[in-house]
C-alpha positions in Angstrom: -51.9 -6.8 -61.1 -49.8 -5.9 -64.2 -52.7 -4.0 -65.8 -53.1 -2.1 -62.6 -49.4 -1.2 -62.5 -49.5 -0.1 -66.2 -52.4 2.2 -65.4 -50.6 3.8 -62.5 -47.5 4.4 -64.6 -49.6 6.2 -67.2 -51.0 8.3 -64.4 -47.5 9.1 -63.2 -46.5 10.3 -66.7 -49.3 12.9 -66.5 -47.8 14.6 -63.4 -45.0 16.8 -64.6 -45.0 18.8 -61.4 -43.4 15.8 -59.7 -40.2 16.5 -61.7 -39.7 19.9 -60.0 -40.2 18.5 -56.5 -38.2 15.3 -56.8 -35.4 16.2 -59.3 -34.8 19.9 -59.5 -34.9 20.6 -55.7 -32.5 17.8 -54.7 -30.2 18.8 -57.6 -30.1 22.4 -56.4 -29.4 21.2 -52.9 -26.6 19.0 -54.2 -25.0 21.8 -56.0 -25.2 24.0 -52.9 -24.0 21.4 -50.4 -21.0 20.3 -52.5 -19.7 23.8 -52.5 -19.6 23.8 -48.7 -16.5 21.8 -48.1 -17.3 21.3 -44.4 -20.4 19.2 -45.0 -18.5 16.0 -44.3 -15.4 17.5 -42.6 -13.4 16.2 -45.5 -12.3 17.4 -49.0 -14.6 18.4 -51.8 -14.3 15.1 -53.7 -15.4 13.1 -50.7 -18.3 15.6 -50.1 -19.4 15.3 -53.7 -19.6 11.5 -53.5 -21.2 11.5 -50.0 -23.8 14.1 -50.9 -24.6 12.4 -54.3 -25.9 9.5 -52.3 -27.6 11.7 -49.7 -29.5 13.9 -52.3 -30.3 11.0 -54.6 -31.9 9.2 -51.7 -33.6 12.4 -50.6 -35.1 12.9 -54.0 -36.2 9.3 -54.3 -37.9 9.3 -51.0 -39.6 12.6 -51.8 -40.8 11.2 -55.1 -42.3 8.2 -53.4 -44.0 10.0 -50.6 -45.3 12.8 -52.9 -46.6 10.3 -55.5 -48.3 8.1 -53.0 -49.9 11.0 -51.3 -52.1 11.3 -54.4 -54.1 8.5 -52.8 -56.0 11.2 -50.9 -57.2 12.4 -54.3 -58.0 8.9 -55.4 -60.2 8.5 -52.3 -62.0 11.8 -53.0 -62.8 11.0 -56.6 -64.1 7.5 -55.9 -61.2 5.6 -57.4 -60.9 3.3 -54.3 -64.5 2.4 -54.7 -63.8 1.2 -58.2 -60.8 -0.8 -57.0 -63.0 -2.5 -54.4 -65.1 -3.9 -57.3 -62.1 -5.6 -58.9 -60.8 -9.0 -57.9 -57.6 -7.5 -56.6 -57.0 -8.3 -52.9 -55.8 -5.5 -50.6 -52.2 -6.6 -50.6 -51.9 -6.6 -54.4 -53.5 -3.2 -54.6 -50.9 -1.9 -52.1 -48.0 -3.6 -53.9 -49.2 -2.5 -57.3 -49.3 1.1 -56.2 -45.8 0.6 -54.6 -44.3 -0.9 -57.8 -45.7 2.0 -59.9 -44.4 4.5 -57.4 -40.9 3.1 -57.9 -41.0 4.6 -61.4 -41.0 8.0 -59.8 -38.0 7.2 -57.6 -35.8 6.3 -60.5 -35.7 9.8 -62.0 -33.9 11.6 -59.1 -31.5 8.7 -58.7 -30.3 8.9 -62.3 -30.4 12.7 -62.3 -28.3 13.1 -59.2 -25.8 10.5 -60.1 -25.4 12.0 -63.6 -24.9 15.5 -62.1 -22.3 14.1 -59.7 -20.3 12.7 -62.7 -20.7 15.6 -65.1 -20.5 18.6 -62.6 -18.3 17.4 -59.8 -16.3 14.7 -61.6 -17.3 11.9 -59.2 -15.5 8.7 -60.3 -16.4 5.3 -59.1 -15.7 1.8 -60.5 -18.2 0.0 -62.7 -18.9 -2.5 -59.9 -19.6 0.4 -57.5 -22.1 2.0 -59.9 -23.8 -1.4 -60.6 -24.3 -1.7 -56.9 -25.2 1.9 -55.9 -27.8 2.6 -58.6 -30.0 -0.5 -57.7 -29.5 0.2 -53.9 -30.7 3.8 -54.3 -33.6 2.8 -56.4 -34.9 -0.5 -55.1 -33.7 0.2 -51.6 -36.3 3.0 -51.5 -39.3 0.6 -51.7 -40.1 0.9 -47.9 -40.8 4.6 -48.5 -43.2 3.8 -51.3 -45.2 1.7 -48.8 -44.9 4.4 -46.2 -46.3 7.0 -48.7 -49.2 4.6 -49.5 -49.9 4.2 -45.8 -50.0 7.9 -45.3 -52.2 8.4 -48.4 -54.8 5.9 -47.1 -54.8 7.1 -43.5 -54.5 10.9 -43.8 -57.4 13.3 -44.7 -57.3 15.9 -47.4 -56.6 18.5 -44.6 -53.7 16.6 -43.0 -52.1 14.8 -45.9 -49.7 17.6 -47.0 -48.4 18.7 -43.6 -48.1 15.1 -42.4 -46.3 14.1 -45.6 -43.9 17.0 -45.2 -43.3 16.4 -41.5 -42.5 12.7 -42.2 -40.3 13.5 -45.2 -38.2 16.2 -43.5 -38.1 14.4 -40.2 -36.8 11.1 -41.6 -34.4 12.9 -43.9 -32.8 15.1 -41.2 -32.7 12.6 -38.4 -31.5 9.8 -40.8 -28.5 11.8 -41.8 -29.4 12.8 -45.4 -28.8 16.5 -44.8 -25.9 16.3 -42.4 -23.8 13.2 -41.3 -25.0 11.7 -38.1 -21.6 12.4 -36.6 -22.3 16.1 -36.9 -25.5 15.8 -34.8 -25.9 15.4 -31.0 -25.1 11.9 -29.9 -28.6 11.1 -28.8 -30.0 12.3 -32.1 -27.4 10.1 -33.9 -28.4 7.1 -31.8 -32.0 7.6 -32.9 -31.0 8.3 -36.5 -29.2 5.0 -36.9 -32.4 3.1 -36.2 -34.3 4.9 -39.0 -34.9 3.5 -42.4 -33.5 6.6 -44.1 -30.0 6.0 -42.5 -30.0 2.3 -43.3 -31.1 3.0 -46.9 -28.4 5.7 -47.6 -25.7 3.9 -45.5 -25.7 0.9 -47.8 -24.8 3.1 -50.8 -22.3 5.3 -48.8 -20.4 2.1 -47.8 -20.2 0.9 -51.4 -19.2 4.4 -52.7 -16.2 4.4 -50.3 -15.1 0.9 -51.0 -17.1 -1.2 -48.6 -20.2 -3.3 -48.7 -23.7 -2.9 -47.2 -23.7 -4.0 -43.6 -26.0 -6.8 -42.3 -27.5 -4.3 -39.8 -28.5 -1.9 -42.5 -30.2 -4.6 -44.5 -32.0 -5.9 -41.4 -33.1 -2.5 -40.4 -34.5 -1.7 -43.8 -36.2 -5.1 -44.0 -37.9 -4.6 -40.6 -39.2 -1.2 -41.7 -40.3 -2.6 -45.0 -42.5 -5.1 -43.3 -43.8 -2.5 -40.9 -44.7 0.0 -43.6 -46.3 -2.8 -45.7 -48.5 -3.8 -42.8 -49.4 -0.2 -42.2 -50.3 0.3 -45.9 -52.6 -2.7 -45.9 -54.2 -1.5 -42.7 -54.8 1.9 -44.2 -56.3 0.4 -47.4 -58.7 -1.8 -45.5 -59.7 1.1 -43.3 -60.4 3.2 -46.4 -62.4 0.4 -48.0 -64.5 0.0 -44.8 -65.2 3.7 -44.7 -66.3 3.6 -48.3 -68.5 0.6 -47.7 -70.2 2.4 -44.9 -71.3 5.4 -47.1 
């Protein structure tokens, strides 16, 4: 599987457009939101830290969903047919793609955290940084698997709108754009069950002196398993459709 992951990473390096979508757009949003002091109902320093986590997570999720949606192109050019001829089982194909996609998620995490320090003077302890950076990066793995599932299940006509709908829906309802406390109570109740909120909440808690909660870890683990199963199902469905041609 290592050779497959290396191949996918080389393909990632040849997609510079990903940089605009996953780094520049979240960075511009961060600069905008941190100049609106009411975003968290607290002072600008708190807003800068809170929004750093939100927009870093937003960029990482966007990178993963956007990168994995390239599977639609892979299907159209016959790449999946070639993978079917290799000894890689479906689970390793899915996991290999997910591991490679995680490379795309690292860029916005580093860019947004760096901007928070350099532009807004966000100051955290070394231990907090050592926890937040891995949480924002590795914690996004469920969304890599979700993107892979959408890439295998969607068609060339539905891939882009479906990807955008899922991306924006999970981001807004999960509290990445506005704190859940600022949303209607029934929306907040739904949002707390979503993987986007559990993912960001782990880092929010660390950033403000706490620790990730067991409920967030459990929620994210459940969604990870669900998205992995959906991705494997999508891969097998794609393989069957190819075999029937």
